GUDOTI-962610 format. One line per 10 residues: number of its first residue (from 1); their letters; for each residue x, y, z of C-alpha. Coordinates in nm, 3 decimals, padded with zeros to 5 digits. Last residue first. Example, Ala and Ser with C-alpha at 12.3 -4.5 7.8 and 13.67 -1.06 7.14 Angstrom:
2> sa> 01.367 -00.106 00.714 ~ 01.230 -00.450 00.780
//
This chain:
332> xxxxxxxxxx> -00.107 -01.891 01.005 ~ 00.244 -01.927 00.890 ~ 00.337 -01.590 00.689 ~ 00.453 -01.603 00.329 ~ 00.697 -01.381 00.148 ~ 01.000 -01.514 00.352 ~ 00.940 -01.865 00.178 ~ 01.027 -01.727 -00.158 ~ 01.117 -01.996 -00.391 ~ 00.957 -02.266 -00.175
322> xxxxxxxxxx> 00.638 -02.090 -00.083 ~ 00.618 -01.966 -00.460 ~ 00.619 -02.305 -00.594 ~ 00.879 -02.306 -00.887 ~ 00.791 -02.316 -01.244 ~ 01.122 -02.239 -01.383 ~ 01.003 -01.965 -01.619 ~ 00.693 -01.840 -01.438 ~ 00.796 -01.875 -01.065 ~ 01.199 -01.850 -01.054
312> xxxxxxxxxx> 01.254 -01.632 -01.360 ~ 00.956 -01.404 -01.297 ~ 01.060 -01.374 -00.929 ~ 01.400 -01.281 -00.999 ~ 01.291 -01.016 -01.257 ~ 01.015 -00.888 -01.055 ~ 01.245 -00.815 -00.765 ~ 01.489 -00.668 -01.010 ~ 01.244 -00.427 -01.131 ~ 01.072 -00.360 -00.809
302> xxxxxxxxxx> 01.414 -00.263 -00.633 ~ 01.566 -00.058 -00.917 ~ 01.240 00.098 -00.989 ~ 01.164 00.208 -00.654 ~ 01.551 00.286 -00.586 ~ 01.567 00.503 -00.870 ~ 01.240 00.680 -00.798 ~ 01.341 00.738 -00.421 ~ 01.698 00.878 -00.515 ~ 01.521 01.133 -00.775
292> xxxxxxxxxx> 01.268 01.207 -00.506 ~ 01.574 01.304 -00.285 ~ 01.684 01.569 -00.539 ~ 01.338 01.709 -00.577 ~ 01.313 01.704 -00.186 ~ 01.640 01.918 -00.142 ~ 01.507 02.157 -00.438 ~ 01.196 02.223 -00.216 ~ 00.836 02.356 -00.316 ~ 00.698 02.012 -00.264
282> xxxxxxxxxx> 00.524 02.011 -00.624 ~ 00.785 02.222 -00.778 ~ 01.063 02.023 -00.670 ~ 00.910 01.703 -00.729 ~ 00.827 01.804 -01.105 ~ 01.183 01.919 -01.145 ~ 01.354 01.636 -01.012 ~ 01.137 01.397 -01.181 ~ 01.183 01.572 -01.530 ~ 01.543 01.575 -01.470
272> xxxxxxxxxx> 01.532 01.226 -01.409 ~ 01.339 01.158 -01.732 ~ 01.584 01.390 -01.968 ~ 01.884 01.186 -01.816 ~ 01.703 00.851 -01.906 ~ 01.634 01.000 -02.271 ~ 02.017 01.098 -02.285 ~ 02.123 00.762 -02.203 ~ 01.909 00.642 -02.496 ~ 02.062 00.883 -02.727
262> xxxxxxxxxx> 02.420 00.786 -02.630 ~ 02.550 00.599 -02.903 ~ 02.924 00.616 -02.918 ~ 02.978 00.237 -02.987 ~ 03.072 00.165 -02.622 ~ 02.819 00.400 -02.515 ~ 02.558 00.158 -02.625 ~ 02.633 -00.067 -02.314 ~ 02.543 00.215 -02.106 ~ 02.189 00.261 -02.245
252> xxxxxxxxxx> 02.173 -00.106 -02.258 ~ 02.182 -00.109 -01.868 ~ 01.925 00.174 -01.857 ~ 01.703 -00.032 -02.077 ~ 01.735 -00.350 -01.845 ~ 01.634 -00.131 -01.555 ~ 01.339 00.031 -01.722 ~ 01.223 -00.307 -01.880 ~ 01.228 -00.424 -01.510 ~ 01.031 -00.124 -01.396
242> xxxxxxxxxx> 00.785 -00.187 -01.700 ~ 00.698 -00.564 -01.671 ~ 00.387 -00.460 -01.481 ~ 00.263 -00.256 -01.750 ~ 00.212 -00.551 -01.989 ~ -00.061 -00.675 -01.758 ~ -00.159 -00.997 -01.600 ~ -00.531 -01.033 -01.488 ~ -00.598 -01.350 -01.658 ~ -00.286 -01.496 -01.519
232> xxxxxxxxxx> -00.430 -01.530 -01.161 ~ -00.221 -01.764 -00.967 ~ 00.106 -01.733 -01.158 ~ 00.029 -01.341 -01.221 ~ -00.003 -01.331 -00.826 ~ 00.347 -01.484 -00.796 ~ 00.482 -01.269 -01.072 ~ 00.364 -00.960 -00.864 ~ 00.481 -01.051 -00.537 ~ 00.857 -01.037 -00.615
222> xxxxxxxxxx> 00.833 -00.677 -00.732 ~ 00.649 -00.583 -00.423 ~ 00.911 -00.747 -00.218 ~ 01.162 -00.529 -00.400 ~ 00.982 -00.230 -00.313 ~ 00.992 -00.309 00.050 ~ 01.367 -00.385 00.045 ~ 01.461 -00.083 -00.118 ~ 01.241 00.122 00.137 ~ 01.391 -00.057 00.441
212> xxxxxxxxxx> 01.739 00.049 00.321 ~ 01.642 00.414 00.226 ~ 01.461 00.453 00.556 ~ 01.127 00.366 00.684 ~ 00.843 00.533 00.879 ~ 00.574 00.534 00.587 ~ 00.372 00.835 00.699 ~ 00.066 00.777 00.510 ~ -00.159 01.066 00.526 ~ -00.505 00.941 00.429
202> xxxxxxxxxx> -00.725 00.981 00.129 ~ -01.097 00.920 00.079 ~ -01.156 01.200 -00.181 ~ -01.066 00.956 -00.482 ~ -01.264 00.672 -00.381 ~ -01.149 00.417 -00.600 ~ -01.352 00.104 -00.668 ~ -01.410 -00.249 -00.601 ~ -01.686 -00.482 -00.726 ~ -01.790 -00.819 -00.598
192> xxxxxxxxxx> -01.877 -01.128 -00.833 ~ -01.660 -01.382 -00.675 ~ -01.384 -01.344 -00.928 ~ -01.357 -00.987 -00.846 ~ -01.354 -01.046 -00.475 ~ -01.063 -01.302 -00.555 ~ -00.883 -01.037 -00.742 ~ -00.917 -00.775 -00.484 ~ -00.794 -01.025 -00.209 ~ -00.464 -01.098 -00.427
182> xxxxxxxxxx> -00.417 -00.722 -00.476 ~ -00.421 -00.674 -00.111 ~ -00.218 -00.953 00.016 ~ 00.057 -00.882 -00.222 ~ 00.336 -00.785 00.060 ~ 00.302 -01.043 00.232 ~ 00.137 -01.375 00.114 ~ -00.081 -01.538 00.413 ~ -00.420 -01.455 00.240 ~ -00.651 -01.191 00.352
172> xxxxxxxxxx> -01.030 -01.217 00.375 ~ -01.239 -01.526 00.386 ~ -01.377 -01.435 00.061 ~ -01.760 -01.487 00.154 ~ -01.732 -01.343 00.480 ~ -01.511 -01.047 00.390 ~ -01.761 -00.940 00.124 ~ -02.061 -00.971 00.358 ~ -01.892 -00.779 00.617 ~ -01.815 -00.507 00.338
162> xxxxxxxxxx> -01.458 -00.397 00.256 ~ -01.280 -00.082 00.294 ~ -00.919 00.008 00.247 ~ -00.657 00.248 00.318 ~ -00.314 00.091 00.437 ~ -00.444 -00.225 00.261 ~ -00.404 -00.099 -00.089 ~ -00.718 -00.114 -00.296 ~ -00.706 -00.283 -00.662 ~ -00.923 -00.058 -00.877
152> xxxxxxxxxx> -01.174 -00.188 -01.124 ~ -01.430 00.078 -01.099 ~ -01.183 00.362 -01.119 ~ -01.011 00.188 -01.401 ~ -00.652 00.052 -01.333 ~ -00.347 00.105 -01.565 ~ -00.345 00.481 -01.454 ~ -00.329 00.410 -01.103 ~ -00.052 00.134 -01.132 ~ 00.139 00.328 -01.384
142> xxxxxxxxxx> 00.103 00.650 -01.159 ~ 00.244 00.478 -00.879 ~ 00.517 00.313 -01.091 ~ 00.660 00.642 -01.178 ~ 00.558 00.996 -01.356 ~ 00.199 00.975 -01.222 ~ 00.327 01.033 -00.877 ~ 00.211 00.814 -00.595 ~ 00.484 00.583 -00.459 ~ 00.782 00.798 -00.594
132> xxxxxxxxxx> 00.638 01.103 -00.438 ~ 00.551 00.942 -00.106 ~ 00.912 00.838 -00.108 ~ 01.033 01.181 -00.137 ~ 00.786 01.333 00.124 ~ 00.922 01.066 00.368 ~ 01.254 01.157 00.269 ~ 01.205 01.522 00.353 ~ 01.041 01.442 00.664 ~ 00.664 01.482 00.708
122> xxxxxxxxxx> 00.539 01.787 00.884 ~ 00.360 01.920 00.564 ~ 00.164 01.619 00.525 ~ 00.211 01.378 00.263 ~ -00.092 01.212 00.061 ~ -00.253 00.859 00.040 ~ -00.507 00.738 -00.207 ~ -00.821 00.533 -00.139 ~ -00.954 00.193 -00.173 ~ -01.305 00.043 -00.201
112> xxxxxxxxxx> -01.460 -00.286 -00.137 ~ -01.856 -00.390 -00.157 ~ -01.961 -00.106 -00.346 ~ -02.248 00.124 -00.313 ~ -02.288 00.435 -00.529 ~ -02.386 00.768 -00.402 ~ -02.453 00.647 -00.042 ~ -02.103 00.461 -00.050 ~ -01.924 00.776 -00.163 ~ -02.097 00.992 00.102
102> xxxxxxxxxx> -02.016 00.749 00.356 ~ -01.646 00.745 00.262 ~ -01.622 01.111 00.245 ~ -01.772 01.152 00.585 ~ -01.545 00.895 00.721 ~ -01.236 01.096 00.582 ~ -01.342 01.433 00.691 ~ -01.131 01.497 00.990 ~ -00.816 01.339 00.798 ~ -00.661 01.019 00.905
92> xxxxxxxxxx> -00.297 00.987 00.999 ~ -00.154 00.663 00.872 ~ 00.156 00.483 01.025 ~ -00.078 00.231 01.196 ~ -00.192 00.093 00.864 ~ -00.565 00.138 00.801 ~ -00.861 -00.093 00.720 ~ -01.217 00.010 00.718 ~ -01.491 -00.258 00.781 ~ -01.851 -00.239 00.709
82> xxxxxxxxxx> -02.123 -00.421 00.883 ~ -01.980 -00.328 01.220 ~ -01.917 -00.535 01.552 ~ -01.570 -00.623 01.490 ~ -01.404 -00.948 01.632 ~ -01.384 -01.139 01.296 ~ -01.273 -00.818 01.119 ~ -01.005 -00.779 01.373 ~ -00.864 -01.153 01.337 ~ -00.893 -01.094 00.960
72> xxxxxxxxxx> -00.672 -00.775 00.989 ~ -00.429 -00.958 01.201 ~ -00.420 -01.239 00.946 ~ -00.289 -00.994 00.666 ~ -00.086 -00.800 00.898 ~ 00.151 -01.089 00.983 ~ 00.105 -01.400 01.233 ~ 00.233 -01.261 01.541 ~ 00.068 -01.408 01.851 ~ -00.248 -01.208 01.961
62> xxxxxxxxxx> -00.348 -00.912 02.153 ~ -00.669 -00.742 02.140 ~ -00.782 -00.402 02.205 ~ -01.150 -00.268 02.133 ~ -01.190 00.112 02.115 ~ -01.472 00.342 02.099 ~ -01.319 00.678 02.125 ~ -01.285 00.953 02.382 ~ -01.367 00.758 02.680 ~ -01.078 00.518 02.636
52> xxxxxxxxxx> -00.819 00.714 02.434 ~ -00.545 00.728 02.703 ~ -00.589 00.348 02.766 ~ -00.499 00.288 02.394 ~ -00.166 00.453 02.453 ~ -00.091 00.230 02.756 ~ -00.177 -00.066 02.563 ~ 00.051 00.020 02.277 ~ 00.281 -00.291 02.312 ~ 00.648 -00.299 02.240
42> xxxxxxxxxx> 00.726 -00.663 02.202 ~ 00.445 -00.695 01.957 ~ 00.260 -01.018 01.879 ~ 00.024 -00.873 01.635 ~ -00.152 -00.605 01.868 ~ -00.496 -00.563 01.694 ~ -00.690 -00.237 01.737 ~ -01.052 -00.261 01.661 ~ -01.208 00.095 01.644 ~ -01.565 00.145 01.657
32> xxxxxxxxxx> -01.795 00.403 01.477 ~ -02.102 00.610 01.576 ~ -02.250 00.873 01.362 ~ -02.165 01.246 01.323 ~ -01.820 01.196 01.129 ~ -01.641 01.550 01.170 ~ -01.321 01.317 01.285 ~ -01.088 01.505 01.537 ~ -01.045 01.205 01.769 ~ -00.949 01.013 01.471
22> xxxxxxxxxx> -00.639 01.194 01.420 ~ -00.533 01.141 01.806 ~ -00.584 00.766 01.729 ~ -00.341 00.783 01.434 ~ -00.095 00.979 01.627 ~ -00.112 00.758 01.925 ~ -00.078 00.447 01.719 ~ 00.225 00.567 01.534 ~ 00.398 00.611 01.884 ~ 00.297 00.276 01.998
12> xxxxxxxxxx> 00.452 00.101 01.693 ~ 00.577 -00.256 01.790 ~ 00.360 -00.445 01.550 ~ 00.002 -00.281 01.483 ~ -00.313 -00.385 01.307 ~ -00.584 -00.160 01.289 ~ -00.932 -00.223 01.176 ~ -01.190 00.067 01.167 ~ -01.558 -00.071 01.229 ~ -01.826 00.147 01.030
2> xx> -02.201 00.099 01.125 ~ -02.413 00.154 00.824
//
């Protein structure tokens, strides 16, 4: 089994340098290739790639901008391996990553897998707080993971593997973004392929975004879900509504204060105290605990309001997704 690592990049030469440097430390003892796809960047990473020629087996391609999904498809079409592993450019790969993937595939082969993400000690406080919000069992990260069985996991494309056969049959990613990864997972299920979570195949996901970009990102995640639910209603779940219910419940909590009823608001206060304490202990930092409260609020608010807006337009008003949210779709 030959692995091809597919990495789309857009104006991120510094990220690519860190990612490639981490791959030079891999303990994997078999050959693997790296296919790096420059997706219409105005700040190319060609010079960075040249620095790793001789250290890593890299193929470098430049193409017009068409989004991460289409760029991953482009990379897989150019790849020579028979199993593709997809990373985002802001990932740092542990030395044992490929060995863990090979071990998991040898134990029980699957045509598509996903792995989790973690934070390095060197990450900024905001990056660690966002990582907590995106992965904790106390937030939507935990809801997402807990609501999916290990063998029915929807891989996320920052850390995802797919066989050549599954790619060729499914035609890869669609043009929605974000949402292209669960869309592909569901189509693979419908085609008879299986997906699974490889718990030990984690990456360090740096997520180089500020509060504003994070808010925009999670709102797009919320918008994407009703679109996917309209395409695949059989895979709709009650837990997808939770962030919206959380926001509406908080609004109700404040309205109840008019009638001197504060029990619901107290429950919200307790929840955020638990977030603060858990994040503080986990990261050994009160500052990160405080920032995690902000991150979790932005996550719920962004996702919840995005989901509500999309639900009204797509599910209730029956609008076409491409017309209701044109910015969610790349032109290919």
